[in-house]
C-alpha positions as a printed Julia matrix, in Angstrom:
145×3 Matrix{Float64}:
 12.15   -8.69   8.96
 10.6   -12.09   8.26
  7.32  -12.36   6.39
  4.05  -13.11   8.11
  2.89  -16.69   7.75
  0.0   -16.98   5.3
 -2.14  -20.08   5.54
 -4.74  -21.26   3.07
 -8.06  -22.77   4.15
 -6.59  -26.19   3.24
 -3.53  -25.53   5.44
 -5.7   -24.48   8.38
 -7.81  -27.63   8.01
 -4.72  -29.86   7.92
 -3.2   -28.13  10.94
 -6.44  -28.44  12.92
 -6.77  -32.14  12.08
 -3.13  -32.84  12.96
 -3.33  -30.9   16.24
 -6.54  -32.74  17.2
 -4.91  -36.12  16.5
 -1.55  -35.46  18.16
 -2.05  -32.75  20.77
  1.03  -30.98  19.35
  1.03  -27.27  18.59
  1.58  -26.68  14.85
  3.05  -23.41  13.59
  2.82  -24.05   9.85
  2.32  -26.72   7.21
  3.65  -27.11   3.7
  1.83  -29.3    1.2
  4.1   -30.63  -1.53
  1.71  -32.06  -4.1
  4.58  -33.15  -6.39
  6.08  -35.39  -3.72
  2.75  -36.33  -2.12
  4.05  -35.04   1.21
  2.85  -32.78   4.02
  5.41  -31.12   6.26
  4.28  -29.82   9.65
  6.39  -27.3   11.51
  5.65  -27.8   15.18
  6.44  -25.54  18.13
  9.73  -25.89  19.97
  9.78  -29.03  22.11
  6.72  -30.52  20.37
  8.32  -32.9   17.83
  8.08  -35.94  20.12
  4.42  -35.27  20.86
  3.69  -34.81  17.15
  5.46  -38.03  16.15
  3.96  -40.12  18.97
  5.31  -43.27  20.59
  6.89  -45.44  17.91
  5.73  -42.96  15.24
  2.06  -43.86  15.76
  0.73  -40.32  15.17
  2.63  -39.97  11.9
  1.42  -43.38  10.72
 -2.22  -42.61  11.57
 -2.21  -39.23   9.87
 -0.29  -40.56   6.87
 -2.84  -43.37   6.45
 -5.72  -40.9    6.79
 -4.31  -38.42   4.27
 -2.66  -40.96   1.92
  0.48  -38.79   1.95
  3.92  -38.94   3.55
  4.21  -36.82   6.68
  7.31  -34.96   7.82
  7.73  -33.2   11.16
 10.14  -30.3   11.63
 10.64  -28.59  14.95
 10.67  -24.8   14.9
 13.27  -22.78  16.79
 13.37  -19.02  17.25
 17.15  -19.34  16.74
 17.8   -19.45  12.96
 20.93  -21.57  13.44
 19.1   -24.2   15.48
 16.18  -24.1   13.04
 18.56  -24.74  10.11
 20.05  -27.68  12.03
 16.53  -29.04  12.66
 15.68  -28.74   8.95
 18.81  -30.63   7.95
 18.64  -33.37  10.57
 20.15  -36.01  10.66
 23.06  -34.28   8.88
 25.82  -33.08  11.17
 26.68  -29.46  10.5
 30.3   -28.53  11.1
 29.48  -24.85  10.98
 26.37  -22.73  10.56
 26.14  -18.96  10.94
 24.31  -15.88   9.72
 26.13  -12.82   8.42
 24.96   -9.58   6.89
 26.54   -8.25   3.71
 27.34   -4.56   3.32
 24.18   -4.14   1.2
 22.05   -5.44   4.1
 21.49   -8.91   2.61
 21.24  -11.57   5.32
 23.07  -14.8    4.46
 22.9   -18.19   6.17
 26.13  -20.16   5.69
 25.96  -23.93   6.13
 28.91  -26.31   6.26
 27.78  -29.95   6.51
 29.93  -33.02   7.04
 31.14  -34.42   3.71
 29.23  -37.71   4.06
 25.88  -35.87   4.36
 26.52  -33.3    1.61
 24.14  -34.96  -0.87
 21.3   -35.05   1.65
 21.88  -31.41   2.58
 21.86  -30.39  -1.09
 18.53  -32.16  -1.58
 17.0   -30.12   1.27
 18.51  -26.76   0.31
 15.44  -25.4   -1.52
 13.3   -26.06   1.56
 15.91  -24.43   3.83
 16.04  -21.35   1.58
 12.25  -20.94   1.58
 11.83  -21.41   5.33
 14.84  -19.26   6.28
 13.34  -16.43   4.21
  9.83  -16.99   5.54
 10.72  -17.1    9.24
 13.9   -15.06   9.58
 14.1   -12.77   6.55
 17.29  -14.5    5.4
 17.87  -13.6    1.77
 20.44  -16.21   0.78
 21.65  -19.65   1.89
 25.18  -20.64   0.92
 26.53  -24.15   1.19
 30.21  -24.17   2.14
 32.58  -27.06   1.62
 33.89  -28.82   4.69
 37.22  -30.34   5.63
 35.55  -33.48   7.1
């Protein structure tokens, strides 16, 4: 089973501020101090509201916080969530399988031209797949395209 989401006081403050500015419902936030970036995971169907017309909400919050802002849309379907995390990469195949020892594995097969971008996001995918769906491993498979 997936872990419960644990939020710090800082996370709660950021989520509250972002929700007040955008009207979007935020499920989680990840502060990456190394990259000077805040990632908000918004409820299904809320990405457009969070971003705002022409990206205005992102720009306002980014200016306020002096950090880059990223919006990811949650999905209760782990396959759709993985696709959301890796957007705009096209995934040729994505599936979850369970090994005989009970380990849950997410297999991802991106298009060849987006392989580098997918590799750069793999750590984030691994962490969030574990956090939300109890997936133990993420394996990148090569693609024919």
